[in-house]
N, CA, C and O atoms as a GROMACS GRO file, in nm:
protein
  432
    1MET      N    1   0.083  -0.117   0.000
    1MET     CA    2   0.000   0.000   0.000
    1MET      C    3   0.088   0.124   0.000
    1MET      O    4   0.187   0.131   0.072
    2ILE      N    5   0.051   0.220  -0.080
    2ILE     CA    6   0.124   0.347  -0.085
    2ILE      C    7   0.078   0.432   0.033
    2ILE      O    8  -0.042   0.454   0.051
    3ASN      N    9   0.173   0.479   0.112
    3ASN     CA   10   0.139   0.560   0.230
    3ASN      C   11   0.162   0.708   0.206
    3ASN      O   12   0.096   0.791   0.268
    4ALA      N   13   0.256   0.741   0.119
    4ALA     CA   14   0.283   0.882   0.092
    4ALA      C   15   0.351   0.897  -0.043
    4ALA      O   16   0.427   0.810  -0.086
    5ILE      N   17   0.323   1.009  -0.108
    5ILE     CA   18   0.392   1.048  -0.230
    5ILE      C   19   0.449   1.187  -0.204
    5ILE      O   20   0.376   1.279  -0.168
    6LEU      N   21   0.579   1.201  -0.223
    6LEU     CA   22   0.647   1.327  -0.200
    6LEU      C   23   0.725   1.365  -0.324
    6LEU      O   24   0.796   1.282  -0.382
    7VAL      N   25   0.712   1.488  -0.365
    7VAL     CA   26   0.792   1.542  -0.475
    7VAL      C   27   0.853   1.670  -0.422
    7VAL      O   28   0.782   1.761  -0.380
    8PHE      N   29   0.986   1.678  -0.425
    8PHE     CA   30   1.052   1.800  -0.382
    8PHE      C   31   1.170   1.830  -0.473
    8PHE      O   32   1.220   1.741  -0.543
    9ASN      N   33   1.215   1.956  -0.470
    9ASN     CA   34   1.325   1.996  -0.557
    9ASN      C   35   1.459   1.969  -0.489
    9ASN      O   36   1.464   1.913  -0.380
   10ASN      N   37   1.568   2.008  -0.554
   10ASN     CA   38   1.702   1.982  -0.504
   10ASN      C   39   1.731   2.055  -0.374
   10ASN      O   40   1.824   2.018  -0.302
   11HIS      N   41   1.654   2.157  -0.342
   11HIS     CA   42   1.675   2.235  -0.220
   11HIS      C   43   1.584   2.189  -0.106
   11HIS      O   44   1.591   2.245   0.003
   12GLY      N   45   1.501   2.090  -0.130
   12GLY     CA   46   1.415   2.035  -0.026
   12GLY      C   47   1.279   2.101  -0.017
   12GLY      O   48   1.203   2.071   0.075
   13LYS      N   49   1.246   2.189  -0.109
   13LYS     CA   50   1.115   2.254  -0.106
   13LYS      C   51   1.011   2.158  -0.164
   13LYS      O   52   1.024   2.116  -0.279
   14PRO      N   53   0.909   2.124  -0.086
   14PRO     CA   54   0.808   2.031  -0.136
   14PRO      C   55   0.727   2.093  -0.250
   14PRO      O   56   0.682   2.206  -0.241
   15ARG      N   57   0.710   2.018  -0.357
   15ARG     CA   58   0.629   2.060  -0.470
   15ARG      C   59   0.495   1.986  -0.474
   15ARG      O   60   0.395   2.040  -0.521
   16LEU      N   61   0.494   1.864  -0.423
   16LEU     CA   62   0.371   1.787  -0.412
   16LEU      C   63   0.386   1.696  -0.291
   16LEU      O   64   0.486   1.625  -0.279
   17VAL      N   65   0.288   1.698  -0.203
   17VAL     CA   66   0.290   1.614  -0.083
   17VAL      C   67   0.151   1.553  -0.069
   17VAL      O   68   0.051   1.624  -0.065
   18ARG      N   69   0.147   1.420  -0.060
   18ARG     CA   70   0.019   1.353  -0.040
   18ARG      C   71   0.041   1.236   0.055
   18ARG      O   72   0.114   1.142   0.024
   19PHE      N   73  -0.024   1.244   0.172
   19PHE     CA   74  -0.020   1.136   0.269
   19PHE      C   75  -0.154   1.063   0.264
   19PHE      O   76  -0.259   1.127   0.261
   20TYR      N   77  -0.151   0.930   0.264
   20TYR     CA   78  -0.272   0.851   0.254
   20TYR      C   79  -0.316   0.792   0.388
   20TYR      O   80  -0.395   0.697   0.392
   21GLN      N   81  -0.265   0.848   0.494
   21GLN     CA   82  -0.315   0.819   0.628
   21GLN      C   83  -0.303   0.947   0.709
   21GLN      O   84  -0.218   1.031   0.682
   22HIS      N   85  -0.388   0.961   0.807
   22HIS     CA   86  -0.392   1.084   0.884
   22HIS      C   87  -0.270   1.095   0.975
   22HIS      O   88  -0.244   1.008   1.057
   23LEU      N   89  -0.195   1.203   0.958
   23LEU     CA   90  -0.081   1.234   1.043
   23LEU      C   91  -0.089   1.382   1.079
   23LEU      O   92  -0.140   1.463   1.002
   24ALA      N   93  -0.039   1.416   1.196
   24ALA     CA   94  -0.036   1.556   1.237
   24ALA      C   95   0.057   1.634   1.144
   24ALA      O   96   0.151   1.579   1.087
   25GLU      N   97   0.031   1.762   1.131
   25GLU     CA   98   0.110   1.847   1.041
   25GLU      C   99   0.259   1.847   1.075
   25GLU      O  100   0.343   1.843   0.986
   26GLU      N  101   0.292   1.852   1.204
   26GLU     CA  102   0.433   1.854   1.243
   26GLU      C  103   0.501   1.721   1.213
   26GLU      O  104   0.620   1.718   1.183
   27VAL      N  105   0.427   1.611   1.222
   27VAL     CA  106   0.482   1.480   1.186
   27VAL      C  107   0.505   1.473   1.036
   27VAL      O  108   0.607   1.419   0.991
   28GLN      N  109   0.413   1.525   0.957
   28GLN     CA  110   0.431   1.528   0.812
   28GLN      C  111   0.555   1.609   0.774
   28GLN      O  112   0.634   1.567   0.689
   29GLN      N  113   0.572   1.724   0.836
   29GLN     CA  114   0.689   1.808   0.806
   29GLN      C  115   0.819   1.737   0.844
   29GLN      O  116   0.919   1.748   0.774
   30GLN      N  117   0.818   1.664   0.956
   30GLN     CA  118   0.937   1.590   0.998
   30GLN      C  119   0.968   1.478   0.900
   30GLN      O  120   1.084   1.454   0.868
   31ILE      N  121   0.866   1.409   0.852
   31ILE     CA  122   0.886   1.303   0.753
   31ILE      C  123   0.943   1.360   0.624
   31ILE      O  124   1.034   1.301   0.565
   32ILE      N  125   0.893   1.474   0.580
   32ILE     CA  126   0.944   1.538   0.458
   32ILE      C  127   1.090   1.574   0.475
   32ILE      O  128   1.171   1.547   0.386
   33ARG      N  129   1.126   1.635   0.588
   33ARG     CA  130   1.265   1.674   0.613
   33ARG      C  131   1.357   1.553   0.617
   33ARG      O  132   1.461   1.551   0.552
   34ASP      N  133   1.318   1.452   0.695
   34ASP     CA  134   1.403   1.333   0.709
   34ASP      C  135   1.418   1.260   0.577
   34ASP      O  136   1.527   1.214   0.543
   35THR      N  137   1.310   1.248   0.503
   35THR     CA  138   1.315   1.182   0.373
   35THR      C  139   1.406   1.255   0.277
   35THR      O  140   1.486   1.193   0.207
   36PHE      N  141   1.396   1.388   0.273
   36PHE     CA  142   1.482   1.466   0.184
   36PHE      C  143   1.628   1.446   0.220
   36PHE      O  144   1.711   1.428   0.130
   37HIS      N  145   1.661   1.448   0.348
   37HIS     CA  146   1.802   1.433   0.388
   37HIS      C  147   1.854   1.292   0.359
   37HIS      O  148   1.971   1.276   0.323
   38LEU      N  149   1.769   1.190   0.374
   38LEU     CA  150   1.812   1.054   0.341
   38LEU      C  151   1.838   1.038   0.192
   38LEU      O  152   1.938   0.978   0.152
   39VAL      N  153   1.748   1.091   0.111
   39VAL     CA  154   1.759   1.074  -0.034
   39VAL      C  155   1.871   1.162  -0.090
   39VAL      O  156   1.942   1.121  -0.182
   40LEU      N  157   1.887   1.281  -0.037
   40LEU     CA  158   1.989   1.374  -0.088
   40LEU      C  159   2.130   1.321  -0.068
   40LEU      O  160   2.217   1.345  -0.151
   41LYS      N  161   2.153   1.248   0.042
   41LYS     CA  162   2.287   1.196   0.073
   41LYS      C  163   2.332   1.087  -0.022
   41LYS      O  164   2.451   1.060  -0.034
   42ARG      N  165   2.239   1.025  -0.090
   42ARG     CA  166   2.273   0.908  -0.172
   42ARG      C  167   2.324   0.951  -0.309
   42ARG      O  168   2.275   1.047  -0.369
   43ASP      N  169   2.424   0.878  -0.358
   43ASP     CA  170   2.478   0.904  -0.491
   43ASP      C  171   2.379   0.860  -0.598
   43ASP      O  172   2.289   0.780  -0.571
   44ASP      N  173   2.396   0.913  -0.719
   44ASP     CA  174   2.305   0.879  -0.828
   44ASP      C  175   2.320   0.734  -0.875
   44ASP      O  176   2.226   0.677  -0.931
   45HIS      N  177   2.436   0.674  -0.854
   45HIS     CA  178   2.458   0.537  -0.901
   45HIS      C  179   2.418   0.431  -0.798
   45HIS      O  180   2.434   0.312  -0.824
   46ILE      N  181   2.366   0.472  -0.684
   46ILE     CA  182   2.321   0.379  -0.580
   46ILE      C  183   2.176   0.340  -0.607
   46ILE      O  184   2.101   0.415  -0.670
   47CYS      N  185   2.136   0.224  -0.559
   47CYS     CA  186   2.000   0.173  -0.574
   47CYS      C  187   1.896   0.275  -0.528
   47CYS      O  188   1.920   0.351  -0.435
   48ASN      N  189   1.781   0.277  -0.594
   48ASN     CA  190   1.674   0.373  -0.564
   48ASN      C  191   1.576   0.322  -0.458
   48ASN      O  192   1.468   0.378  -0.444
   49PHE      N  193   1.612   0.219  -0.385
   49PHE     CA  194   1.525   0.164  -0.282
   49PHE      C  195   1.592   0.179  -0.147
   49PHE      O  196   1.711   0.151  -0.133
   50LEU      N  197   1.516   0.223  -0.048
   50LEU     CA  198   1.565   0.231   0.089
   50LEU      C  199   1.470   0.154   0.179
   50LEU      O  200   1.352   0.188   0.188
   51GLU      N  201   1.519   0.050   0.244
   51GLU     CA  202   1.439  -0.022   0.342
   51GLU      C  203   1.492   0.016   0.479
   51GLU      O  204   1.613   0.027   0.499
   52CYS      N  205   1.400   0.034   0.572
   52CYS     CA  206   1.447   0.069   0.705
   52CYS      C  207   1.350   0.022   0.810
   52CYS      O  208   1.231   0.003   0.784
   53GLY      N  209   1.405   0.003   0.928
   53GLY     CA  210   1.325  -0.037   1.043
   53GLY      C  211   1.314   0.079   1.139
   53GLY      O  212   1.293   0.193   1.097
   54SER      N  213   1.328   0.052   1.265
   54SER     CA  214   1.316   0.158   1.365
   54SER      C  215   1.437   0.251   1.362
   54SER      O  216   1.426   0.366   1.403
   55SER      N  217   1.550   0.203   1.315
   55SER     CA  218   1.666   0.290   1.295
   55SER      C  219   1.738   0.245   1.170
   55SER      O  220   1.728   0.129   1.129
   56TRP      N  221   1.810   0.336   1.110
   56TRP     CA  222   1.872   0.312   0.981
   56TRP      C  223   2.014   0.362   0.986
   56TRP      O  224   2.038   0.472   1.035
   57VAL      N  225   2.109   0.285   0.935
   57VAL     CA  226   2.248   0.326   0.934
   57VAL      C  227   2.276   0.394   0.802
   57VAL      O  228   2.262   0.334   0.695
   58SER      N  229   2.316   0.519   0.809
   58SER     CA  230   2.346   0.596   0.690
   58SER      C  231   2.476   0.549   0.628
   58SER      O  232   2.574   0.529   0.701
   59PRO      N  233   2.482   0.529   0.493
   59PRO     CA  234   2.607   0.487   0.431
   59PRO      C  235   2.712   0.595   0.448
   59PRO      O  236   2.685   0.713   0.425
   60GLY      N  237   2.831   0.554   0.488
   60GLY     CA  238   2.939   0.650   0.506
   60GLY      C  239   2.936   0.718   0.641
   60GLY      O  240   3.024   0.799   0.671
   61ALA      N  241   2.838   0.690   0.723
   61ALA     CA  242   2.829   0.750   0.855
   61ALA      C  243   2.828   0.639   0.960
   61ALA      O  244   2.786   0.527   0.933
   62LEU      N  245   2.876   0.672   1.077
   62LEU     CA  246   2.885   0.572   1.181
   62LEU      C  247   2.768   0.579   1.279
   62LEU      O  248   2.750   0.487   1.358
   63GLN      N  249   2.690   0.686   1.275
   63GLN     CA  250   2.580   0.698   1.370
   63GLN      C  251   2.451   0.644   1.310
   63GLN      O  252   2.437   0.631   1.189
   64LEU      N  253   2.358   0.612   1.398
   64LEU     CA  254   2.226   0.566   1.355
   64LEU      C  255   2.138   0.686   1.331
   64LEU      O  256   2.136   0.780   1.410
   65CYS      N  257   2.066   0.683   1.222
   65CYS     CA  258   1.974   0.791   1.188
   65CYS      C  259   1.832   0.742   1.207
   65CYS      O  260   1.802   0.629   1.170
   66PRO      N  261   1.743   0.824   1.264
   66PRO     CA  262   1.605   0.780   1.276
   66PRO      C  263   1.541   0.769   1.138
   66PRO      O  264   1.556   0.858   1.055
   67CYS      N  265   1.474   0.662   1.116
   67CYS     CA  266   1.407   0.642   0.988
   67CYS      C  267   1.276   0.718   0.987
   67CYS      O  268   1.203   0.713   1.086
   68PRO      N  269   1.243   0.788   0.878
   68PRO     CA  270   1.118   0.860   0.876
   68PRO      C  271   0.997   0.767   0.883
   68PRO      O  272   0.889   0.810   0.923
   69HIS      N  273   1.015   0.641   0.847
   69HIS     CA  274   0.901   0.549   0.847
   69HIS      C  275   0.867   0.501   0.986
   69HIS      O  276   0.759   0.447   1.008
   70SER      N  277   0.959   0.519   1.082
   70SER     CA  278   0.922   0.486   1.220
   70SER      C  279   0.814   0.580   1.268
   70SER      O  280   0.740   0.547   1.362
   71LEU      N  281   0.802   0.696   1.205
   71LEU     CA  282   0.694   0.788   1.239
   71LEU      C  283   0.560   0.739   1.188
   71LEU      O  284   0.456   0.782   1.238
   72PHE      N  285   0.560   0.649   1.088
   72PHE     CA  286   0.436   0.590   1.039
   72PHE      C  287   0.385   0.482   1.132
   72PHE      O  288   0.272   0.434   1.116
   73GLY      N  289   0.465   0.442   1.228
   73GLY     CA  290   0.420   0.344   1.326
   73GLY      C  291   0.455   0.201   1.291
   73GLY      O  292   0.397   0.108   1.348
   74GLY      N  293   0.547   0.179   1.200
   74GLY     CA  294   0.584   0.043   1.163
   74GLY      C  295   0.727   0.038   1.114
   74GLY      O  296   0.791   0.141   1.092
   75SER      N  297   0.776  -0.084   1.096
   75SER     CA  298   0.914  -0.099   1.052
   75SER      C  299   0.926  -0.163   0.916
   75SER      O  300   1.037  -0.190   0.870
   76ASP      N  301   0.815  -0.189   0.849
   76ASP     CA  302   0.820  -0.258   0.720
   76ASP      C  303   0.798  -0.163   0.603
   76ASP      O  304   0.744  -0.203   0.501
   77TYR      N  305   0.839  -0.039   0.617
   77TYR     CA  306   0.820   0.060   0.511
   77TYR      C  307   0.946   0.077   0.429
   77TYR      O  308   1.057   0.056   0.476
   78LYS      N  309   0.925   0.117   0.303
   78LYS     CA  310   1.036   0.138   0.211
   78LYS      C  311   1.020   0.274   0.144
   78LYS      O  312   0.908   0.322   0.122
   79LEU      N  313   1.131   0.335   0.111
   79LEU     CA  314   1.133   0.452   0.026
   79LEU      C  315   1.176   0.408  -0.112
   79LEU      O  316   1.278   0.341  -0.128
   80ILE      N  317   1.099   0.445  -0.210
   80ILE     CA  318   1.135   0.419  -0.349
   80ILE      C  319   1.136   0.555  -0.416
   80ILE      O  320   1.035   0.625  -0.417
   81TYR      N  321   1.249   0.591  -0.473
   81TYR     CA  322   1.262   0.728  -0.524
   81TYR      C  323   1.331   0.729  -0.659
   81TYR      O  324   1.394   0.631  -0.701
   82ARG      N  325   1.318   0.841  -0.725
   82ARG     CA  326   1.385   0.863  -0.852
   82ARG      C  327   1.417   1.011  -0.862
   82ARG      O  328   1.334   1.095  -0.828
   83HIS      N  329   1.536   1.043  -0.909
   83HIS     CA  330   1.579   1.182  -0.924
   83HIS      C  331   1.582   1.217  -1.072
   83HIS      O  332   1.658   1.160  -1.150
   84TYR      N  333   1.498   1.313  -1.110
   84TYR     CA  334   1.493   1.362  -1.247
   84TYR      C  335   1.526   1.511  -1.245
   84TYR      O  336   1.454   1.589  -1.183
   85ALA      N  337   1.633   1.549  -1.313
   85ALA     CA  338   1.673   1.690  -1.327
   85ALA      C  339   1.676   1.758  -1.190
   85ALA      O  340   1.770   1.737  -1.114
   86THR      N  341   1.576   1.839  -1.158
   86THR     CA  342   1.577   1.912  -1.031
   86THR      C  343   1.472   1.862  -0.934
   86THR      O  344   1.448   1.925  -0.831
   87LEU      N  345   1.407   1.749  -0.963
   87LEU     CA  346   1.301   1.699  -0.877
   87LEU      C  347   1.329   1.557  -0.828
   87LEU      O  348   1.382   1.474  -0.901
   88TYR      N  349   1.293   1.532  -0.703
   88TYR     CA  350   1.296   1.399  -0.645
   88TYR      C  351   1.151   1.352  -0.633
   88TYR      O  352   1.067   1.422  -0.576
   89PHE      N  353   1.122   1.234  -0.684
   89PHE     CA  354   0.992   1.171  -0.672
   89PHE      C  355   1.009   1.055  -0.573
   89PHE      O  356   1.084   0.962  -0.600
   90VAL      N  357   0.940   1.062  -0.460
   90VAL     CA  358   0.958   0.964  -0.353
   90VAL      C  359   0.823   0.903  -0.318
   90VAL      O  360   0.726   0.975  -0.294
   91PHE      N  361   0.818   0.771  -0.315
   91PHE     CA  362   0.700   0.699  -0.271
   91PHE      C  363   0.736   0.626  -0.143
   91PHE      O  364   0.839   0.560  -0.135
   92CYS      N  365   0.652   0.636  -0.043
   92CYS     CA  366   0.666   0.560   0.079
   92CYS      C  367   0.562   0.447   0.075
   92CYS      O  368   0.442   0.473   0.072
   93VAL      N  369   0.611   0.324   0.074
   93VAL     CA  370   0.522   0.208   0.060
   93VAL      C  371   0.553   0.107   0.170
   93VAL      O  372   0.658   0.112   0.232
   94ASP      N  373   0.459   0.014   0.192
   94ASP     CA  374   0.486  -0.093   0.286
   94ASP      C  375   0.546  -0.212   0.212
   94ASP      O  376   0.569  -0.206   0.092
   95SER      N  377   0.570  -0.319   0.285
   95SER     CA  378   0.643  -0.432   0.227
   95SER      C  379   0.562  -0.512   0.126
   95SER      O  380   0.618  -0.596   0.056
   96SER      N  381   0.431  -0.488   0.116
   96SER     CA  382   0.351  -0.564   0.021
   96SER      C  383   0.363  -0.512  -0.122
   96SER      O  384   0.321  -0.580  -0.216
   97GLU      N  385   0.419  -0.394  -0.141
   97GLU     CA  386   0.432  -0.336  -0.274
   97GLU      C  387   0.560  -0.384  -0.343
   97GLU      O  388   0.661  -0.412  -0.278
   98SER      N  389   0.554  -0.394  -0.473
   98SER     CA  390   0.669  -0.430  -0.554
   98SER      C  391   0.754  -0.306  -0.580
   98SER      O  392   0.704  -0.204  -0.628
   99GLU      N  393   0.883  -0.317  -0.550
   99GLU     CA  394   0.973  -0.203  -0.572
   99GLU      C  395   0.979  -0.164  -0.719
   99GLU      O  396   0.974  -0.046  -0.754
  100LEU      N  397   0.991  -0.265  -0.805
  100LEU     CA  398   1.001  -0.236  -0.948
  100LEU      C  399   0.871  -0.182  -1.005
  100LEU      O  400   0.872  -0.101  -1.098
  101GLY      N  401   0.758  -0.226  -0.950
  101GLY     CA  402   0.629  -0.174  -0.994
  101GLY      C  403   0.614  -0.026  -0.960
  101GLY      O  404   0.566   0.053  -1.042
  102ILE      N  405   0.656   0.013  -0.840
  102ILE     CA  406   0.650   0.154  -0.800
  102ILE      C  407   0.749   0.237  -0.879
  102ILE      O  408   0.718   0.349  -0.918
  103LEU      N  409   0.868   0.184  -0.904
  103LEU     CA  410   0.965   0.257  -0.985
  103LEU      C  411   0.912   0.277  -1.127
  103LEU      O  412   0.934   0.382  -1.187
  104ASP      N  413   0.844   0.178  -1.180
  104ASP     CA  414   0.781   0.191  -1.311
  104ASP      C  415   0.671   0.296  -1.307
  104ASP      O  416   0.655   0.372  -1.402
  105LEU      N  417   0.594   0.301  -1.200
  105LEU     CA  418   0.491   0.402  -1.182
  105LEU      C  419   0.550   0.543  -1.180
  105LEU      O  420   0.492   0.635  -1.237
  106ILE      N  421   0.664   0.560  -1.116
  106ILE     CA  422   0.732   0.689  -1.114
  106ILE      C  423   0.775   0.730  -1.254
  106ILE      O  424   0.763   0.846  -1.291
  107GLN      N  425   0.825   0.635  -1.331
  107GLN     CA  426   0.875   0.666  -1.464
  107GLN      C  427   0.765   0.697  -1.563
  107GLN      O  428   0.789   0.763  -1.664
  108VAL      N  429   0.644   0.649  -1.536
  108VAL     CA  430   0.531   0.676  -1.626
  108VAL      C  431   0.474   0.808  -1.586
  108VAL      O  432   0.377   0.854  -1.647
   0.00000   0.00000   0.00000
């Protein structure tokens, strides 16, 4: 199930935000910030899928980073994203969704 669709530019300004479950505004803003920082740190040649539980180890960093999906109340969430020119398209899905299906959805 798709839980959120986020589109933001290279500077982190949200262009489209859609959450498919009720969350408080401050929680939504925290998820947007955390998601942007997780996706921005990744190189373009790295896989476009991020799986995380209650905590996530950032590549190249030694500390644990809080996963934005722990704010959704579960540990089986994934980020599937694609970077086109100046926009990041990010889908937050649970484990029942196909990663390649969502990536295909982003490309269409």
